Structure formats: structure tokens, C-alpha cells
A tleap script that builds the chain and sets N, CA, C and O, in Angstrom:
source leaprc.protein.ff14SB
mol = sequence {
  NMET ALA ARG VAL THR ASP SER ALA VAL ILE
  ALA ALA HIE PHE LYS ALA ILE SER LEU LYS
  GLY TRP TYR ASN ILE ARG VAL ILE ASN LEU
  SER LEU GLY ARG GLY ILE TYR GLU SER TYR
  LYS LEU ASP PRO LEU CYS GLN ALA VAL GLU
  GLN ALA TRP LYS ASN GLY ILE VAL VAL VAL
  VAL ALA ALA GLY ASN ASP GLY ARG TYR LEU
  PRO THR ASN GLY TYR ALA THR VAL ASN SER
  PRO ALA THR ILE PRO CTHR
}
set mol.1.N position { -15.985 -13.735 -10.223 }
set mol.1.CA position { -15.027 -13.551 -9.172 }
set mol.1.C position { -13.963 -14.647 -9.270 }
set mol.1.O position { -14.282 -15.830 -9.385 }
set mol.2.N position { -12.717 -14.239 -9.225 }
set mol.2.CA position { -11.615 -15.187 -9.332 }
set mol.2.C position { -11.414 -15.925 -8.015 }
set mol.2.O position { -11.571 -15.344 -6.941 }
set mol.3.N position { -11.074 -17.181 -8.098 }
set mol.3.CA position { -10.785 -17.998 -6.917 }
set mol.3.C position { -9.284 -18.275 -6.878 }
set mol.3.O position { -8.655 -18.526 -7.906 }
set mol.4.N position { -8.738 -18.225 -5.695 }
set mol.4.CA position { -7.318 -18.538 -5.525 }
set mol.4.C position { -7.175 -19.334 -4.228 }
set mol.4.O position { -7.947 -19.141 -3.289 }
set mol.5.N position { -6.201 -20.212 -4.179 }
set mol.5.CA position { -6.004 -21.051 -3.000 }
set mol.5.C position { -5.152 -20.333 -1.954 }
set mol.5.O position { -4.385 -19.426 -2.273 }
set mol.6.N position { -5.301 -20.752 -0.721 }
set mol.6.CA position { -4.446 -20.225 0.343 }
set mol.6.C position { -2.982 -20.449 -0.001 }
set mol.6.O position { -2.151 -19.562 0.198 }
set mol.7.N position { -2.666 -21.623 -0.511 }
set mol.7.CA position { -1.259 -21.943 -0.802 }
set mol.7.C position { -0.674 -21.012 -1.863 }
set mol.7.O position { 0.513 -20.689 -1.807 }
set mol.8.N position { -1.481 -20.579 -2.823 }
set mol.8.CA position { -0.985 -19.643 -3.836 }
set mol.8.C position { -0.696 -18.271 -3.222 }
set mol.8.O position { 0.301 -17.634 -3.565 }
set mol.9.N position { -1.557 -17.820 -2.325 }
set mol.9.CA position { -1.342 -16.528 -1.652 }
set mol.9.C position { -0.104 -16.612 -0.759 }
set mol.9.O position { 0.704 -15.684 -0.731 }
set mol.10.N position { 0.042 -17.700 -0.043 }
set mol.10.CA position { 1.202 -17.888 0.832 }
set mol.10.C position { 2.490 -17.930 0.015 }
set mol.10.O position { 3.487 -17.312 0.388 }
set mol.11.N position { 2.468 -18.663 -1.103 }
set mol.11.CA position { 3.642 -18.729 -1.968 }
set mol.11.C position { 4.005 -17.346 -2.508 }
set mol.11.O position { 5.185 -17.014 -2.614 }
set mol.12.N position { 3.008 -16.547 -2.845 }
set mol.12.CA position { 3.264 -15.188 -3.343 }
set mol.12.C position { 3.924 -14.331 -2.268 }
set mol.12.O position { 4.801 -13.521 -2.568 }
set mol.13.N position { 3.503 -14.509 -1.011 }
set mol.13.CA position { 4.132 -13.766 0.084 }
set mol.13.C position { 5.611 -14.107 0.189 }
set mol.13.O position { 6.458 -13.219 0.281 }
set mol.14.N position { 5.913 -15.394 0.175 }
set mol.14.CA position { 7.309 -15.786 0.317 }
set mol.14.C position { 8.139 -15.411 -0.906 }
set mol.14.O position { 9.337 -15.159 -0.782 }
set mol.15.N position { 7.524 -15.371 -2.078 }
set mol.15.CA position { 8.221 -14.895 -3.272 }
set mol.15.C position { 8.528 -13.406 -3.136 }
set mol.15.O position { 9.626 -12.961 -3.470 }
set mol.16.N position { 7.555 -12.638 -2.645 }
set mol.16.CA position { 7.765 -11.207 -2.434 }
set mol.16.C position { 8.878 -10.964 -1.415 }
set mol.16.O position { 9.701 -10.065 -1.592 }
set mol.17.N position { 8.901 -11.762 -0.357 }
set mol.17.CA position { 9.965 -11.626 0.645 }
set mol.17.C position { 11.323 -11.900 0.014 }
set mol.17.O position { 12.284 -11.165 0.242 }
set mol.18.N position { 11.393 -12.957 -0.777 }
set mol.18.CA position { 12.679 -13.318 -1.381 }
set mol.18.C position { 13.147 -12.302 -2.425 }
set mol.18.O position { 14.348 -12.164 -2.654 }
set mol.19.N position { 12.212 -11.592 -3.059 }
set mol.19.CA position { 12.553 -10.601 -4.080 }
set mol.19.C position { 12.540 -9.168 -3.556 }
set mol.19.O position { 12.703 -8.221 -4.326 }
set mol.20.N position { 12.347 -9.010 -2.248 }
set mol.20.CA position { 12.225 -7.683 -1.655 }
set mol.20.C position { 13.390 -6.769 -2.039 }
set mol.20.O position { 13.169 -5.650 -2.502 }
set mol.21.N position { 14.594 -7.222 -1.856 }
set mol.21.CA position { 15.772 -6.400 -2.154 }
set mol.21.C position { 15.961 -6.140 -3.635 }
set mol.21.O position { 16.372 -5.046 -4.022 }
set mol.22.N position { 15.675 -7.106 -4.454 }
set mol.22.CA position { 15.870 -6.983 -5.896 }
set mol.22.C position { 14.918 -5.956 -6.514 }
set mol.22.O position { 15.327 -5.147 -7.348 }
set mol.23.N position { 13.656 -5.991 -6.104 }
set mol.23.CA position { 12.642 -5.106 -6.672 }
set mol.23.C position { 12.207 -3.977 -5.730 }
set mol.23.O position { 11.269 -3.240 -6.033 }
set mol.24.N position { 12.887 -3.846 -4.593 }
set mol.24.CA position { 12.558 -2.817 -3.605 }
set mol.24.C position { 11.086 -2.911 -3.180 }
set mol.24.O position { 10.380 -1.905 -3.109 }
set mol.25.N position { 10.647 -4.127 -2.905 }
set mol.25.CA position { 9.263 -4.348 -2.491 }
set mol.25.C position { 9.099 -3.831 -1.069 }
set mol.25.O position { 9.804 -4.255 -0.154 }
set mol.26.N position { 8.154 -2.905 -0.900 }
set mol.26.CA position { 7.923 -2.321 0.419 }
set mol.26.C position { 6.495 -2.519 0.908 }
set mol.26.O position { 6.228 -2.392 2.103 }
set mol.27.N position { 5.575 -2.830 -0.003 }
set mol.27.CA position { 4.164 -2.967 0.365 }
set mol.27.C position { 3.537 -4.148 -0.367 }
set mol.27.O position { 3.777 -4.351 -1.557 }
set mol.28.N position { 2.745 -4.912 0.342 }
set mol.28.CA position { 1.886 -5.933 -0.263 }
set mol.28.C position { 0.459 -5.505 0.046 }
set mol.28.O position { 0.121 -5.253 1.202 }
set mol.29.N position { -0.377 -5.423 -0.978 }
set mol.29.CA position { -1.772 -5.052 -0.815 }
set mol.29.C position { -2.645 -6.265 -1.131 }
set mol.29.O position { -2.618 -6.780 -2.249 }
set mol.30.N position { -3.406 -6.712 -0.159 }
set mol.30.CA position { -4.265 -7.878 -0.340 }
set mol.30.C position { -5.730 -7.455 -0.335 }
set mol.30.O position { -6.234 -6.945 0.666 }
set mol.31.N position { -6.390 -7.666 -1.431 }
set mol.31.CA position { -7.831 -7.421 -1.510 }
set mol.31.C position { -8.510 -8.778 -1.609 }
set mol.31.O position { -9.077 -9.141 -2.639 }
set mol.32.N position { -8.437 -9.506 -0.522 }
set mol.32.CA position { -8.993 -10.855 -0.473 }
set mol.32.C position { -9.326 -11.206 0.963 }
set mol.32.O position { -8.948 -10.500 1.898 }
set mol.33.N position { -10.013 -12.266 1.115 }
set mol.33.CA position { -10.337 -12.757 2.445 }
set mol.33.C position { -11.104 -14.056 2.341 }
set mol.33.O position { -11.720 -14.360 1.320 }
set mol.34.N position { -11.051 -14.800 3.402 }
set mol.34.CA position { -11.814 -16.050 3.482 }
set mol.34.C position { -12.234 -16.257 4.921 }
set mol.34.O position { -11.782 -15.544 5.817 }
set mol.35.N position { -13.082 -17.210 5.138 }
set mol.35.CA position { -13.576 -17.472 6.476 }
set mol.35.C position { -12.464 -17.772 7.464 }
set mol.35.O position { -11.349 -18.135 7.089 }
set mol.36.N position { -12.794 -17.613 8.722 }
set mol.36.CA position { -11.835 -17.871 9.795 }
set mol.36.C position { -12.089 -19.285 10.319 }
set mol.36.O position { -13.211 -19.636 10.684 }
set mol.37.N position { -11.025 -20.085 10.348 }
set mol.37.CA position { -11.158 -21.468 10.790 }
set mol.37.C position { -10.379 -21.763 12.066 }
set mol.37.O position { -10.602 -22.783 12.718 }
set mol.38.N position { -9.454 -20.852 12.420 }
set mol.38.CA position { -8.677 -21.011 13.648 }
set mol.38.C position { -8.152 -19.653 14.076 }
set mol.38.O position { -8.366 -18.655 13.387 }
set mol.39.N position { -7.474 -19.612 15.199 }
set mol.39.CA position { -6.876 -18.382 15.695 }
set mol.39.C position { -5.887 -17.827 14.664 }
set mol.39.O position { -5.299 -18.582 13.890 }
set mol.40.N position { -5.714 -16.515 14.661 }
set mol.40.CA position { -4.733 -15.920 13.757 }
set mol.40.C position { -3.335 -16.477 14.010 }
set mol.40.O position { -2.488 -16.455 13.118 }
set mol.41.N position { -3.090 -16.977 15.221 }
set mol.41.CA position { -1.780 -17.538 15.549 }
set mol.41.C position { -1.521 -18.851 14.814 }
set mol.41.O position { -0.369 -19.242 14.631 }
set mol.42.N position { -2.583 -19.532 14.395 }
set mol.42.CA position { -2.451 -20.803 13.689 }
set mol.42.C position { -2.804 -20.702 12.210 }
set mol.42.O position { -2.476 -21.601 11.434 }
set mol.43.N position { -3.459 -19.632 11.815 }
set mol.43.CA position { -3.936 -19.455 10.437 }
set mol.43.C position { -2.748 -19.266 9.489 }
set mol.43.O position { -1.975 -18.325 9.665 }
set mol.44.N position { -2.587 -20.135 8.491 }
set mol.44.CA position { -1.456 -20.028 7.570 }
set mol.44.C position { -1.403 -18.692 6.807 }
set mol.44.O position { -0.313 -18.179 6.551 }
set mol.45.N position { -2.550 -18.131 6.445 }
set mol.45.CA position { -2.544 -16.830 5.771 }
set mol.45.C position { -2.010 -15.746 6.695 }
set mol.45.O position { -1.207 -14.909 6.281 }
set mol.46.N position { -2.451 -15.762 7.933 }
set mol.46.CA position { -1.968 -14.779 8.899 }
set mol.46.C position { -0.474 -14.960 9.167 }
set mol.46.O position { 0.250 -13.980 9.342 }
set mol.47.N position { -0.021 -16.192 9.200 }
set mol.47.CA position { 1.406 -16.448 9.400 }
set mol.47.C position { 2.235 -15.895 8.244 }
set mol.47.O position { 3.328 -15.371 8.463 }
set mol.48.N position { 1.728 -16.005 7.020 }
set mol.48.CA position { 2.440 -15.448 5.866 }
set mol.48.C position { 2.498 -13.925 5.944 }
set mol.48.O position { 3.531 -13.324 5.647 }
set mol.49.N position { 1.396 -13.304 6.341 }
set mol.49.CA position { 1.370 -11.847 6.525 }
set mol.49.C position { 2.395 -11.451 7.583 }
set mol.49.O position { 3.149 -10.495 7.402 }
set mol.50.N position { 2.418 -12.186 8.677 }
set mol.50.CA position { 3.370 -11.915 9.762 }
set mol.50.C position { 4.813 -12.001 9.275 }
set mol.50.O position { 5.637 -11.157 9.628 }
set mol.51.N position { 5.126 -13.014 8.468 }
set mol.51.CA position { 6.479 -13.169 7.959 }
set mol.51.C position { 6.883 -12.000 7.055 }
set mol.51.O position { 8.008 -11.508 7.138 }
set mol.52.N position { 5.971 -11.564 6.201 }
set mol.52.CA position { 6.259 -10.409 5.347 }
set mol.52.C position { 6.514 -9.180 6.207 }
set mol.52.O position { 7.460 -8.434 5.957 }
set mol.53.N position { 5.682 -8.964 7.213 }
set mol.53.CA position { 5.823 -7.822 8.106 }
set mol.53.C position { 7.151 -7.877 8.861 }
set mol.53.O position { 7.833 -6.861 9.000 }
set mol.54.N position { 7.516 -9.064 9.345 }
set mol.54.CA position { 8.796 -9.224 10.054 }
set mol.54.C position { 9.990 -8.983 9.138 }
set mol.54.O position { 11.088 -8.691 9.610 }
set mol.55.N position { 9.777 -9.105 7.831 }
set mol.55.CA position { 10.835 -8.850 6.859 }
set mol.55.C position { 10.797 -7.422 6.324 }
set mol.55.O position { 11.436 -7.114 5.318 }
set mol.56.N position { 10.051 -6.556 6.994 }
set mol.56.CA position { 10.058 -5.144 6.658 }
set mol.56.C position { 9.115 -4.721 5.553 }
set mol.56.O position { 9.254 -3.627 5.005 }
set mol.57.N position { 8.165 -5.564 5.219 }
set mol.57.CA position { 7.188 -5.231 4.181 }
set mol.57.C position { 5.874 -4.852 4.859 }
set mol.57.O position { 5.359 -5.592 5.697 }
set mol.58.N position { 5.341 -3.695 4.488 }
set mol.58.CA position { 4.041 -3.287 4.998 }
set mol.58.C position { 2.979 -4.102 4.270 }
set mol.58.O position { 2.990 -4.177 3.041 }
set mol.59.N position { 2.069 -4.710 5.012 }
set mol.59.CA position { 1.008 -5.512 4.401 }
set mol.59.C position { -0.328 -4.843 4.698 }
set mol.59.O position { -0.707 -4.671 5.857 }
set mol.60.N position { -1.031 -4.472 3.639 }
set mol.60.CA position { -2.343 -3.851 3.747 }
set mol.60.C position { -3.362 -4.911 3.364 }
set mol.60.O position { -3.271 -5.511 2.293 }
set mol.61.N position { -4.342 -5.144 4.248 }
set mol.61.CA position { -5.312 -6.218 4.019 }
set mol.61.C position { -6.727 -5.671 4.115 }
set mol.61.O position { -7.075 -5.001 5.088 }
set mol.62.N position { -7.540 -5.953 3.111 }
set mol.62.CA position { -8.956 -5.599 3.169 }
set mol.62.C position { -9.617 -6.409 4.276 }
set mol.62.O position { -9.363 -7.605 4.414 }
set mol.63.N position { -10.461 -5.758 5.059 }
set mol.63.CA position { -11.102 -6.453 6.175 }
set mol.63.C position { -12.129 -7.472 5.705 }
set mol.63.O position { -12.357 -8.475 6.381 }
set mol.64.N position { -12.748 -7.229 4.561 }
set mol.64.CA position { -13.765 -8.154 4.085 }
set mol.64.C position { -14.948 -8.212 5.016 }
set mol.64.O position { -15.552 -9.270 5.194 }
set mol.65.N position { -15.282 -7.096 5.606 }
set mol.65.CA position { -16.356 -7.064 6.585 }
set mol.65.C position { -17.663 -7.548 5.965 }
set mol.65.O position { -18.160 -6.969 5.000 }
set mol.66.N position { -18.202 -8.608 6.529 }
set mol.66.CA position { -19.446 -9.194 6.032 }
set mol.66.C position { -20.685 -8.553 6.646 }
set mol.66.O position { -21.806 -9.006 6.413 }
set mol.67.N position { -20.481 -7.510 7.420 }
set mol.67.CA position { -21.617 -6.839 8.037 }
set mol.67.C position { -22.047 -7.520 9.321 }
set mol.67.O position { -21.383 -8.437 9.805 }
set mol.68.N position { -23.137 -7.075 9.855 }
set mol.68.CA position { -23.620 -7.624 11.125 }
set mol.68.C position { -24.226 -9.009 10.909 }
set mol.68.O position { -25.165 -9.185 10.132 }
set mol.69.N position { -23.674 -9.963 11.604 }
set mol.69.CA position { -24.152 -11.341 11.523 }
set mol.69.C position { -24.852 -11.650 12.842 }
set mol.69.O position { -24.199 -11.918 13.850 }
set mol.70.N position { -26.156 -11.612 12.831 }
set mol.70.CA position { -26.944 -11.698 14.064 }
set mol.70.C position { -26.704 -12.952 14.900 }
set mol.70.O position { -26.644 -12.849 16.126 }
set mol.71.N position { -26.563 -14.135 14.293 }
set mol.71.CA position { -26.369 -15.320 15.146 }
set mol.71.C position { -25.119 -15.252 16.027 }
set mol.71.O position { -25.068 -15.899 17.074 }
set mol.72.N position { -24.108 -14.475 15.613 }
set mol.72.CA position { -22.888 -14.375 16.430 }
set mol.72.C position { -22.732 -12.990 17.042 }
set mol.72.O position { -21.686 -12.674 17.609 }
set mol.73.N position { -23.764 -12.167 16.929 }
set mol.73.CA position { -23.731 -10.801 17.452 }
set mol.73.C position { -22.578 -9.998 16.857 }
set mol.73.O position { -21.970 -9.175 17.541 }
set mol.74.N position { -22.284 -10.237 15.600 }
set mol.74.CA position { -21.237 -9.489 14.912 }
set mol.74.C position { -19.873 -10.147 14.915 }
set mol.74.O position { -18.984 -9.709 14.185 }
set mol.75.N position { -19.678 -11.193 15.720 }
set mol.75.CA position { -18.396 -11.873 15.764 }
set mol.75.C position { -18.127 -12.601 14.450 }
set mol.75.O position { -19.047 -13.150 13.843 }
set mol.76.N position { -16.888 -12.606 14.016 }
set mol.76.CA position { -16.429 -13.325 12.818 }
set mol.76.C position { -16.969 -12.717 11.520 }
set mol.76.O position { -17.245 -13.432 10.557 }
set mol.77.N position { -17.114 -11.411 11.509 }
set mol.77.CA position { -17.539 -10.758 10.261 }
set mol.77.C position { -16.368 -10.164 9.495 }
set mol.77.O position { -16.547 -9.671 8.381 }
set mol.78.N position { -15.173 -10.202 10.074 }
set mol.78.CA position { -13.958 -9.763 9.391 }
set mol.78.C position { -13.232 -11.030 8.947 }
set mol.78.O position { -13.037 -11.952 9.740 }
set mol.79.N position { -12.836 -11.071 7.682 }
set mol.79.CA position { -12.240 -12.272 7.113 }
set mol.79.C position { -10.749 -12.364 7.383 }
set mol.79.O position { -10.100 -11.367 7.702 }
set mol.80.N position { -10.212 -13.572 7.250 }
set mol.80.CA position { -8.781 -13.815 7.345 }
set mol.80.C position { -8.137 -13.394 6.025 }
set mol.80.O position { -8.740 -13.612 4.974 }
set mol.81.N position { -6.982 -12.822 6.028 }
set mol.81.CA position { -6.024 -12.616 7.106 }
set mol.81.C position { -6.119 -11.264 7.807 }
set mol.81.O position { -5.170 -10.864 8.481 }
set mol.82.N position { -7.220 -10.561 7.670 }
set mol.82.CA position { -7.360 -9.252 8.316 }
set mol.82.C position { -7.488 -9.364 9.829 }
set mol.82.O position { -7.493 -8.341 10.513 }
set mol.83.N position { -7.591 -10.553 10.363 }
set mol.83.CA position { -7.758 -10.732 11.807 }
set mol.83.C position { -6.445 -10.619 12.567 }
set mol.83.O position { -6.455 -10.546 13.795 }
set mol.84.N position { -5.328 -10.602 11.874 }
set mol.84.CA position { -4.026 -10.519 12.546 }
set mol.84.C position { -3.845 -9.119 13.133 }
set mol.84.O position { -4.073 -8.128 12.438 }
set mol.85.N position { -3.440 -9.023 14.396 }
set mol.85.CA position { -3.361 -7.707 15.026 }
set mol.85.C position { -2.123 -6.881 14.667 }
set mol.85.O position { -2.075 -5.701 15.016 }
set mol.86.N position { -1.126 -7.443 13.989 }
set mol.86.CA position { 0.066 -6.643 13.646 }
set mol.86.C position { -0.185 -5.701 12.524 }
set mol.86.O position { 0.716 -4.964 12.123 }
savepdb mol mol.pdb
quit
């Protein structure tokens, strides 16, 4: 399994935004996820998704559902950035 940093994913989002008109970028598909460490309002990955969306790019994100996690009664089983409600 390949590993990538949050900063690389964020940089790719902003590159896609900047090249949107040149390459007619309309969709970003993310098949990735990582643990949730803060609210989606503060999460840098979620903020990058939000910026792409505000720039007219549809962002599709895999939920990364980890299944039922009994200690939290199912809470926090969807990975970031799929937690953003937009």
C-alpha cells in the first residue's frame, strides 16, 4: 500500500484548482483516507476539498468506512476527508 502525506494531497488539490481552466478539470476522485484528528472545519484535508468544491470542482471521496467500532459505538469509522458535509 502506497503512503502519501497530507501535504502532498493538499498540494495536488491546489494544483488542480490552478490548472482547472487549462485542462478543463471538473472532478477530483480521492480513494484515500486517514484518521480524524479534529473537526472537519479545522482538518487541512477537508479544507482542501472545500476549496476545490468552491472553485467548481466536484470532489468524490471514498468514505474509508472501517466498520463498526464497538468502543465508540460506530463513531469515527469514516475517515478524513470524507467527513466534510459539502
